[in-house]
N, CA, C and O of each residue as an XYZ file, in Angstrom:
272
protein
N     -40.619     36.051     62.649
C     -39.318     35.455     62.894
C     -38.893     34.572     61.730
O     -37.730     34.595     61.325
N     -39.819     33.800     61.192
C     -39.461     32.906     60.095
C     -39.068     33.704     58.844
O     -38.216     33.255     58.077
N     -39.671     34.875     58.627
C     -39.275     35.720     57.494
C     -37.829     36.169     57.635
O     -37.094     36.235     56.650
N     -37.424     36.477     58.855
C     -36.054     36.905     59.099
C     -35.067     35.789     58.751
O     -34.028     36.041     58.141
N     -35.394     34.563     59.139
C     -34.530     33.417     58.867
C     -34.466     33.152     57.359
O     -33.392     32.886     56.819
N     -35.593     33.224     56.697
C     -35.632     32.989     55.249
C     -34.808     34.053     54.522
O     -34.056     33.728     53.603
N     -34.943     35.321     54.923
C     -34.162     36.397     54.304
C     -32.666     36.212     54.556
O     -31.850     36.443     53.663
N     -32.315     35.801     55.754
C     -30.903     35.586     56.079
C     -30.335     34.450     55.238
O     -29.216     34.545     54.736
N     -31.100     33.386     55.087
C     -30.630     32.249     54.298
C     -30.505     32.626     52.826
O     -29.553     32.215     52.162
N     -31.443     33.394     52.315
C     -31.375     33.775     50.908
C     -30.207     34.721     50.661
O     -29.564     34.644     49.613
N     -29.922     35.609     51.602
C     -28.761     36.497     51.456
C     -27.470     35.695     51.492
O     -26.528     35.986     50.755
N     -27.433     34.686     52.353
C     -26.237     33.847     52.444
C     -25.997     33.114     51.124
O     -24.861     33.014     50.661
N     -27.053     32.612     50.535
C     -26.891     31.906     49.261
C     -26.484     32.878     48.152
O     -25.730     32.504     47.254
N     -26.972     34.117     48.205
C     -26.562     35.115     47.218
C     -25.076     35.433     47.357
O     -24.378     35.588     46.355
N     -24.590     35.530     48.596
C     -23.183     35.811     48.814
C     -22.324     34.662     48.300
O     -21.268     34.897     47.713
N     -22.762     33.423     48.512
C     -22.021     32.267     48.018
C     -21.966     32.279     46.491
O     -20.936     31.966     45.895
N     -23.077     32.641     45.873
C     -23.101     32.697     44.409
C     -22.166     33.778     43.887
O     -21.472     33.562     42.893
N     -22.135     34.936     44.539
C     -21.255     36.001     44.065
C     -19.797     35.625     44.278
O     -18.944     35.993     43.470
N     -19.492     34.897     45.355
C     -18.127     34.458     45.577
C     -17.718     33.417     44.544
O     -16.578     33.421     44.079
N     -18.631     32.528     44.181
C     -18.286     31.533     43.175
C     -18.111     32.210     41.818
O     -17.270     31.784     41.026
N     -18.879     33.246     41.536
C     -18.700     34.004     40.307
C     -17.372     34.726     40.289
O     -16.719     34.819     39.250
N     -16.974     35.234     41.439
C     -15.682     35.903     41.549
C     -14.555     34.906     41.309
O     -13.572     35.234     40.645
N     -14.686     33.704     41.837
C     -13.678     32.668     41.613
C     -13.578     32.297     40.148
O     -12.484     32.051     39.640
N     -14.714     32.255     39.465
C     -14.712     31.937     38.033
C     -13.978     33.011     37.242
O     -13.213     32.704     36.328
N     -14.210     34.254     37.593
C     -13.537     35.357     36.900
C     -12.033     35.275     37.131
O     -11.247     35.520     36.216
N     -11.633     34.932     38.349
C     -10.200     34.809     38.628
C      -9.569     33.701     37.788
O      -8.467     33.869     37.265
N     -10.259     32.577     37.658
C      -9.735     31.485     36.832
C      -9.654     31.894     35.373
O      -8.693     31.548     34.686
N     -10.644     32.621     34.894
C     -10.621     33.089     33.505
C      -9.432     34.022     33.280
O      -8.765     33.940     32.249
N      -9.166     34.906     34.243
C      -8.025     35.811     34.120
C      -6.699     35.048     34.123
O      -5.782     35.393     33.378
N      -6.599     34.022     34.950
C      -5.376     33.218     34.995
C      -5.163     32.502     33.663
O      -4.056     32.499     33.125
N      -6.222     31.898     33.136
C      -6.114     31.190     31.851
C      -5.756     32.163     30.734
O      -4.945     31.838     29.867
N      -6.350     33.349     30.746
C      -6.045     34.349     29.727
C      -4.583     34.790     29.822
O      -3.925     34.971     28.798
N      -4.077     34.963     31.033
C      -2.680     35.355     31.212
C      -1.737     34.269     30.705
O      -0.731     34.571     30.063
N      -2.054     33.017     30.987
C      -1.235     31.905     30.492
C      -1.259     31.865     28.969
O      -0.227     31.645     28.335
N      -2.438     32.078     28.379
C      -2.550     32.069     26.912
C      -1.715     33.185     26.297
O      -1.049     32.974     25.284
N      -1.745     34.356     26.895
C      -0.952     35.478     26.377
C       0.536     35.162     26.492
O       1.306     35.482     25.587
N       0.947     34.538     27.592
C       2.356     34.174     27.770
C       2.793     33.148     26.730
O       3.885     33.252     26.172
N       1.946     32.162     26.469
C       2.278     31.139     25.466
C       2.372     31.767     24.078
O       3.309     31.479     23.334
N       1.428     32.607     23.726
C       1.453     33.266     22.417
C       2.691     34.140     22.275
O       3.338     34.144     21.228
N       3.022     34.885     23.336
C       4.226     35.716     23.301
C       5.487     34.894     23.150
O       6.382     35.263     22.389
N       5.572     33.781     23.866
C       6.735     32.912     23.765
C       6.888     32.307     22.383
O       7.989     32.270     21.832
N       5.787     31.833     21.822
C       5.848     31.258     20.479
C       6.188     32.305     19.433
O       6.895     32.014     18.469
N       5.698     33.501     19.612
C       6.026     34.584     18.681
C       7.509     34.913     18.758
O       8.151     35.143     17.733
N       8.054     34.935     19.970
C       9.476     35.239     20.134
C      10.346     34.145     19.525
O      11.423     34.433     19.002
N       9.896     32.900     19.587
C      10.680     31.786     19.064
C      10.436     31.508     17.585
O      11.137     30.689     16.990
N       9.477     32.161     16.996
C       9.101     31.828     15.615
C      10.235     32.075     14.627
O      10.404     31.305     13.682
N      11.009     33.130     14.827
C      12.115     33.404     13.912
C      13.169     32.317     13.962
O      13.647     31.867     12.920
N      13.538     31.889     15.161
C      14.540     30.824     15.311
C      14.020     29.509     14.746
O      14.766     28.762     14.113
N      12.743     29.227     14.975
C      12.159     27.991     14.455
C      12.143     28.011     12.927
O      12.406     26.992     12.289
N      11.838     29.158     12.347
C      11.807     29.276     10.885
C      13.200     29.038     10.312
O      13.346     28.355      9.298
N      14.220     29.598     10.954
C      15.590     29.403     10.479
C      15.989     27.932     10.535
O      16.595     27.421      9.593
N      15.659     27.250     11.622
C      15.999     25.823     11.755
C      15.274     24.993     10.701
O      15.876     24.113     10.086
N      14.004     25.262     10.489
C      13.249     24.513      9.486
C      13.765     24.771      8.077
O      13.768     23.868      7.241
N      14.197     25.989      7.810
C      14.775     26.310      6.504
C      16.075     25.534      6.296
O      16.322     25.012      5.209
N      16.899     25.460      7.333
C      18.149     24.701      7.254
C      17.877     23.224      7.001
O      18.537     22.602      6.169
N      16.923     22.673      7.705
C      16.567     21.256      7.524
C      16.039     21.017      6.118
O      16.394     20.025      5.481
N      15.195     21.916      5.632
C      14.626     21.772      4.289
C      15.721     21.801      3.229
O      15.716     20.988      2.304
N      16.654     22.731      3.363
C      17.753     22.811      2.395
C      18.620     21.565      2.439
O      19.063     21.076      1.400
N      18.864     21.047      3.646
C      19.661     19.816      3.775
C      18.966     18.647      3.103
O      19.603     17.861      2.402
N      17.673     18.530      3.313
C      16.921     17.433      2.698
C      16.858     17.581      1.184
O      16.918     16.585      0.464
N      16.738     18.797      0.696
C      16.698     19.017     -0.751
C      18.036     18.666     -1.386
O      18.069     18.107     -2.482
N      19.131     18.983     -0.719
C      20.443     18.668     -1.288
C      20.687     17.172     -1.282
O      21.356     16.660     -2.180
N      20.170     16.460     -0.304
C      20.325     15.009     -0.257
C      19.519     14.364     -1.361
O      20.006     13.440     -2.012
N      18.313     14.815     -1.591
C      17.460     14.185     -2.600
C      17.922     14.538     -4.025
O      17.722     13.742     -4.943
N      18.526     15.700     -4.222
C      18.962     16.074     -5.577
C      20.294     15.442     -5.921
O      20.596     15.296     -7.105
N      21.105     15.060     -4.950
C      22.423     14.460     -5.214
C      22.369     12.937     -5.410
O      23.355     12.344     -5.849
N      21.258     12.309     -5.097
C      21.172     10.860     -5.263
C      20.827     10.530     -6.704
O      20.016     11.218     -7.324
N      21.448      9.463     -7.248
C      21.170      9.107     -8.664
C      19.819      8.480     -8.873
O      19.465      8.138    -10.001
């Protein structure tokens, strides 16, 4: 009888471990999806950001070259 209880308890702990591993994989997938979304968003905005920075740089260069 005690062997049956020990086996049942060990199986229960194995199931808990596999469920916690499954939860970890789900969190990793969520983080990976968020990272891909952020990278995609930054890539989409990179052209507009480059244009704005170029405009600012040209404005600053014209201000510094026109001062005596």
